[in-house]
C-alpha positions as CSV (number, residue, x, y, z in Angstrom):
1,M,0.1,0.0,0.1
2,V,1.3,3.4,-0.7
3,G,1.9,5.9,2.4
4,V,0.8,9.4,2.7
5,P,3.3,11.2,0.1
6,E,5.7,13.5,0.8
7,S,4.5,17.2,1.6
8,H,5.4,19.9,-0.8
9,S,5.7,23.6,0.4
10,G,5.3,26.9,-1.6
11,W,3.9,27.2,-4.9
12,T,3.7,25.2,-8.5
13,F,3.0,25.7,-11.5
14,I,0.0,23.3,-12.1
15,T,-2.7,22.4,-9.9
16,S,-3.8,19.3,-8.0
17,H,-6.8,19.3,-10.1
18,A,-5.1,19.3,-13.5
19,R,-3.1,16.7,-12.6
20,V,-5.6,14.5,-11.3
21,L,-7.6,15.1,-14.6
22,A,-4.4,14.4,-16.5
23,V,-3.7,11.1,-14.8
24,I,-7.3,10.2,-15.6
25,A,-7.0,11.0,-19.3
26,D,-4.2,9.0,-19.5
27,N,-5.8,5.9,-18.1
28,P,-9.5,6.1,-17.6
29,N,-9.8,3.4,-15.6
30,V,-7.3,4.4,-13.1
31,R,-7.8,3.6,-9.5
32,I,-7.9,6.4,-6.9
33,R,-5.0,4.7,-5.0
34,D,-2.8,5.2,-8.4
35,I,-3.7,8.6,-8.8
36,A,-3.0,9.9,-5.5
37,A,0.6,8.1,-5.9
38,R,1.3,9.5,-9.3
39,C,0.4,13.2,-8.1
40,R,1.7,12.2,-4.6
41,L,-1.4,13.5,-3.1
42,T,-3.8,11.5,-0.5
43,E,-6.7,9.4,-1.6
44,R,-9.1,11.5,0.3
45,A,-7.5,14.8,-1.5
46,V,-7.7,12.8,-4.9
47,S,-11.3,11.9,-3.8
48,R,-12.2,15.8,-3.1
49,I,-10.8,16.8,-6.1
50,I,-12.4,14.3,-8.3
51,A,-15.8,15.3,-6.6
52,D,-15.4,18.9,-7.8
53,L,-14.3,17.9,-11.1
54,E,-17.5,16.1,-11.4
55,Q,-19.8,18.8,-9.7
56,D,-18.5,21.5,-12.4
57,G,-19.0,19.1,-15.4
58,Y,-15.5,18.6,-16.3
59,L,-15.6,14.7,-15.4
60,S,-18.3,11.8,-14.9
61,H,-17.8,8.1,-14.2
62,T,-19.4,4.9,-14.4
63,R,-19.3,1.8,-12.5
64,D,-18.0,-1.6,-14.2
65,G,-18.0,-3.7,-11.1
66,R,-15.9,-2.8,-8.6
67,T,-14.3,-0.4,-11.3
68,N,-14.7,3.3,-12.0
69,I,-14.5,4.4,-15.6
70,Y,-14.2,8.2,-16.1
71,R,-15.2,10.0,-18.9
72,I,-14.0,13.6,-19.4
73,E,-15.6,16.2,-21.2
74,P,-12.8,17.7,-23.5
75,D,-14.9,20.7,-24.8
76,K,-15.9,22.0,-21.5
77,V,-13.8,25.5,-21.0
78,L,-11.5,26.2,-18.4
79,R,-12.9,28.1,-15.5
80,H,-10.1,31.1,-15.0
81,P,-11.4,34.4,-17.1
82,A,-7.8,34.3,-18.4
83,E,-8.4,31.4,-20.2
84,A,-11.7,32.1,-21.4
85,G,-13.0,29.7,-24.2
86,L,-9.7,27.6,-24.1
87,P,-10.9,23.9,-24.0
88,V,-9.9,21.5,-21.0
89,A,-8.3,19.1,-24.1
90,S,-6.1,21.9,-25.0
91,L,-4.4,21.9,-21.4
92,L,-4.6,18.1,-21.3
93,S,-2.3,17.7,-24.6
94,L,0.0,19.7,-22.9
95,L,0.2,17.7,-19.7
96,L,0.0,14.4,-21.3
97,Q,3.0,15.2,-24.3
98,D,4.9,16.3,-21.1
99,E,4.3,13.1,-19.3
100,S,4.5,10.9,-22.1
101,A,8.3,12.6,-22.8
102,R,8.9,12.1,-18.9
103,V,8.2,8.3,-19.0
104,G,9.4,7.5,-22.4
105,K,5.8,5.9,-23.7
106,P,3.5,7.3,-26.9
107,V,0.8,10.0,-26.4
108,A,-2.6,8.5,-26.1
109,R,-5.1,10.2,-28.5
């Protein structure tokens, strides 16, 4: 079992919400435990972030047995006024390209 991730102090360029969404975009069947490990968050924090994303319509899920299958709404626009009109798919394409370059795997399209 993965323990509580090491803490981080200071600011970062990418929010935890964006990190969680990118992990889900990379694997729609991913477990909360695995999201937490990749994002270095607690499982409780990931659950809250998923609830936020679902509440605002960026994400939905269906159950398949004991597994959640997530679906991202790629045309939903980002929330901040500075990114007005920019769809979440644009952000995810940047994050997934970066992730694939770091771990050396092809980008899922």
